[in-house]
Biotite code that builds the C-alpha atoms (Angstrom):
import biotite.structure as struc

atoms = struc.array([
    struc.Atom([-18.073, 2.802, -12.992], chain_id="A", res_id=1, res_name="UNK", atom_name="CA", element="C"),
    struc.Atom([-16.306, 6.085, -12.523], chain_id="A", res_id=2, res_name="UNK", atom_name="CA", element="C"),
    struc.Atom([-12.936, 4.666, -13.545], chain_id="A", res_id=3, res_name="UNK", atom_name="CA", element="C"),
    struc.Atom([-10.341, 4.461, -10.805], chain_id="A", res_id=4, res_name="UNK", atom_name="CA", element="C"),
    struc.Atom([-6.807, 5.254, -11.889], chain_id="A", res_id=5, res_name="UNK", atom_name="CA", element="C"),
    struc.Atom([-4.436, 2.305, -12.076], chain_id="A", res_id=6, res_name="UNK", atom_name="CA", element="C"),
    struc.Atom([-1.688, 4.686, -10.915], chain_id="A", res_id=7, res_name="UNK", atom_name="CA", element="C"),
    struc.Atom([-2.195, 5.394, -7.211], chain_id="A", res_id=8, res_name="UNK", atom_name="CA", element="C"),
    struc.Atom([-0.676, 8.328, -5.351], chain_id="A", res_id=9, res_name="UNK", atom_name="CA", element="C"),
    struc.Atom([2.550, 7.484, -3.521], chain_id="A", res_id=10, res_name="UNK", atom_name="CA", element="C"),
    struc.Atom([2.756, 8.336, 0.166], chain_id="A", res_id=11, res_name="UNK", atom_name="CA", element="C"),
    struc.Atom([6.134, 8.274, 1.930], chain_id="A", res_id=12, res_name="UNK", atom_name="CA", element="C"),
    struc.Atom([5.815, 7.224, 5.574], chain_id="A", res_id=13, res_name="UNK", atom_name="CA", element="C"),
    struc.Atom([8.767, 7.773, 7.926], chain_id="A", res_id=14, res_name="UNK", atom_name="CA", element="C"),
    struc.Atom([9.595, 4.579, 9.850], chain_id="A", res_id=15, res_name="UNK", atom_name="CA", element="C"),
    struc.Atom([12.561, 3.203, 11.775], chain_id="A", res_id=16, res_name="UNK", atom_name="CA", element="C"),
    struc.Atom([15.390, 2.871, 9.287], chain_id="A", res_id=17, res_name="UNK", atom_name="CA", element="C"),
    struc.Atom([14.013, 5.037, 6.485], chain_id="A", res_id=18, res_name="UNK", atom_name="CA", element="C"),
    struc.Atom([10.861, 5.563, 4.460], chain_id="A", res_id=19, res_name="UNK", atom_name="CA", element="C"),
    struc.Atom([8.041, 3.106, 3.843], chain_id="A", res_id=20, res_name="UNK", atom_name="CA", element="C"),
    struc.Atom([6.294, 3.507, 0.490], chain_id="A", res_id=21, res_name="UNK", atom_name="CA", element="C"),
    struc.Atom([2.502, 3.347, 0.588], chain_id="A", res_id=22, res_name="UNK", atom_name="CA", element="C"),
    struc.Atom([0.039, 3.968, -2.216], chain_id="A", res_id=23, res_name="UNK", atom_name="CA", element="C"),
    struc.Atom([-3.443, 5.483, -2.163], chain_id="A", res_id=24, res_name="UNK", atom_name="CA", element="C"),
    struc.Atom([-6.302, 5.012, -4.582], chain_id="A", res_id=25, res_name="UNK", atom_name="CA", element="C"),
    struc.Atom([-8.743, 7.815, -3.675], chain_id="A", res_id=26, res_name="UNK", atom_name="CA", element="C"),
    struc.Atom([-12.416, 7.268, -3.072], chain_id="A", res_id=27, res_name="UNK", atom_name="CA", element="C"),
    struc.Atom([-15.438, 8.803, -1.396], chain_id="A", res_id=28, res_name="UNK", atom_name="CA", element="C"),
    struc.Atom([-15.982, 6.179, 1.299], chain_id="A", res_id=29, res_name="UNK", atom_name="CA", element="C"),
    struc.Atom([-14.023, 4.888, 4.262], chain_id="A", res_id=30, res_name="UNK", atom_name="CA", element="C"),
    struc.Atom([-10.265, 4.387, 4.246], chain_id="A", res_id=31, res_name="UNK", atom_name="CA", element="C"),
    struc.Atom([-9.265, 0.734, 3.904], chain_id="A", res_id=32, res_name="UNK", atom_name="CA", element="C"),
    struc.Atom([-5.732, -0.424, 4.719], chain_id="A", res_id=33, res_name="UNK", atom_name="CA", element="C"),
    struc.Atom([-4.838, -3.328, 2.439], chain_id="A", res_id=34, res_name="UNK", atom_name="CA", element="C"),
    struc.Atom([-1.766, -5.332, 3.435], chain_id="A", res_id=35, res_name="UNK", atom_name="CA", element="C"),
    struc.Atom([-0.159, -7.315, 0.636], chain_id="A", res_id=36, res_name="UNK", atom_name="CA", element="C"),
    struc.Atom([1.098, -10.844, 1.135], chain_id="A", res_id=37, res_name="UNK", atom_name="CA", element="C"),
    struc.Atom([4.597, -11.219, 2.532], chain_id="A", res_id=38, res_name="UNK", atom_name="CA", element="C"),
    struc.Atom([6.162, -11.674, -0.937], chain_id="A", res_id=39, res_name="UNK", atom_name="CA", element="C"),
    struc.Atom([3.983, -9.150, -2.770], chain_id="A", res_id=40, res_name="UNK", atom_name="CA", element="C"),
    struc.Atom([3.670, -5.360, -2.989], chain_id="A", res_id=41, res_name="UNK", atom_name="CA", element="C"),
    struc.Atom([0.968, -2.697, -3.335], chain_id="A", res_id=42, res_name="UNK", atom_name="CA", element="C"),
    struc.Atom([0.298, -3.608, -6.965], chain_id="A", res_id=43, res_name="UNK", atom_name="CA", element="C"),
    struc.Atom([-1.516, -6.751, -5.883], chain_id="A", res_id=44, res_name="UNK", atom_name="CA", element="C"),
    struc.Atom([-4.408, -4.462, -4.836], chain_id="A", res_id=45, res_name="UNK", atom_name="CA", element="C"),
    struc.Atom([-4.881, -2.585, -8.127], chain_id="A", res_id=46, res_name="UNK", atom_name="CA", element="C"),
    struc.Atom([-7.745, -4.790, -9.308], chain_id="A", res_id=47, res_name="UNK", atom_name="CA", element="C"),
    struc.Atom([-9.491, -4.463, -5.949], chain_id="A", res_id=48, res_name="UNK", atom_name="CA", element="C"),
    struc.Atom([-9.136, -0.681, -6.149], chain_id="A", res_id=49, res_name="UNK", atom_name="CA", element="C"),
    struc.Atom([-10.671, -0.742, -9.610], chain_id="A", res_id=50, res_name="UNK", atom_name="CA", element="C"),
    struc.Atom([-13.538, -2.959, -8.424], chain_id="A", res_id=51, res_name="UNK", atom_name="CA", element="C"),
    struc.Atom([-14.242, -0.586, -5.517], chain_id="A", res_id=52, res_name="UNK", atom_name="CA", element="C"),
    struc.Atom([-14.734, 2.137, -8.122], chain_id="A", res_id=53, res_name="UNK", atom_name="CA", element="C"),
    struc.Atom([-14.237, 4.933, -5.606], chain_id="A", res_id=54, res_name="UNK", atom_name="CA", element="C"),
    struc.Atom([-16.530, 3.475, -2.933], chain_id="A", res_id=55, res_name="UNK", atom_name="CA", element="C"),
    struc.Atom([-13.542, 3.508, -0.533], chain_id="A", res_id=56, res_name="UNK", atom_name="CA", element="C"),
    struc.Atom([-10.080, 4.994, -0.327], chain_id="A", res_id=57, res_name="UNK", atom_name="CA", element="C"),
    struc.Atom([-7.677, 2.071, -0.576], chain_id="A", res_id=58, res_name="UNK", atom_name="CA", element="C"),
    struc.Atom([-4.200, 2.413, 0.945], chain_id="A", res_id=59, res_name="UNK", atom_name="CA", element="C"),
    struc.Atom([-1.625, -0.341, 0.413], chain_id="A", res_id=60, res_name="UNK", atom_name="CA", element="C"),
    struc.Atom([1.987, -0.298, 1.586], chain_id="A", res_id=61, res_name="UNK", atom_name="CA", element="C"),
    struc.Atom([5.020, -1.957, 0.122], chain_id="A", res_id=62, res_name="UNK", atom_name="CA", element="C"),
    struc.Atom([6.189, -3.931, 3.142], chain_id="A", res_id=63, res_name="UNK", atom_name="CA", element="C"),
    struc.Atom([9.791, -3.720, 4.385], chain_id="A", res_id=64, res_name="UNK", atom_name="CA", element="C"),
    struc.Atom([12.153, -5.324, 1.881], chain_id="A", res_id=65, res_name="UNK", atom_name="CA", element="C"),
    struc.Atom([9.554, -5.333, -0.926], chain_id="A", res_id=66, res_name="UNK", atom_name="CA", element="C"),
    struc.Atom([8.695, -3.024, -3.829], chain_id="A", res_id=67, res_name="UNK", atom_name="CA", element="C"),
    struc.Atom([9.688, 0.615, -3.240], chain_id="A", res_id=68, res_name="UNK", atom_name="CA", element="C"),
    struc.Atom([10.371, -0.184, 0.444], chain_id="A", res_id=69, res_name="UNK", atom_name="CA", element="C"),
    struc.Atom([13.137, -2.599, -0.537], chain_id="A", res_id=70, res_name="UNK", atom_name="CA", element="C"),
    struc.Atom([15.915, -0.501, 0.998], chain_id="A", res_id=71, res_name="UNK", atom_name="CA", element="C"),
    struc.Atom([14.491, -0.594, 4.519], chain_id="A", res_id=72, res_name="UNK", atom_name="CA", element="C"),
    struc.Atom([16.632, -2.650, 6.893], chain_id="A", res_id=73, res_name="UNK", atom_name="CA", element="C"),
    struc.Atom([15.618, -5.848, 8.632], chain_id="A", res_id=74, res_name="UNK", atom_name="CA", element="C"),
    struc.Atom([13.779, -7.222, 10.456], chain_id="A", res_id=75, res_name="UNK", atom_name="CA", element="C"),
    struc.Atom([11.272, -8.216, 7.776], chain_id="A", res_id=76, res_name="UNK", atom_name="CA", element="C"),
    struc.Atom([8.840, -9.801, 10.217], chain_id="A", res_id=77, res_name="UNK", atom_name="CA", element="C"),
    struc.Atom([5.082, -9.399, 10.410], chain_id="A", res_id=78, res_name="UNK", atom_name="CA", element="C"),
    struc.Atom([5.493, -7.831, 13.855], chain_id="A", res_id=79, res_name="UNK", atom_name="CA", element="C"),
    struc.Atom([7.804, -5.160, 12.406], chain_id="A", res_id=80, res_name="UNK", atom_name="CA", element="C"),
    struc.Atom([5.430, -4.555, 9.493], chain_id="A", res_id=81, res_name="UNK", atom_name="CA", element="C"),
    struc.Atom([2.540, -4.068, 11.930], chain_id="A", res_id=82, res_name="UNK", atom_name="CA", element="C"),
    struc.Atom([4.509, -1.438, 13.874], chain_id="A", res_id=83, res_name="UNK", atom_name="CA", element="C"),
])
């Protein structure tokens, strides 16, 4: 294993109402968007990123109202998160 960092790079994504925090674990393969559960945040994907061991670039957002995206305004629906 090449040893993936447990500390991903933060990406700030402009969205309606402010900035959505997303995190990237770099890799050499395809980019994989990993959506956390509705009550979770990007950290729930750290073990998956480590298991991928650089075989893919894993990107996981903190959904609206969660983690570092907690100051984004409602609605906190799945439809809004998908947008």
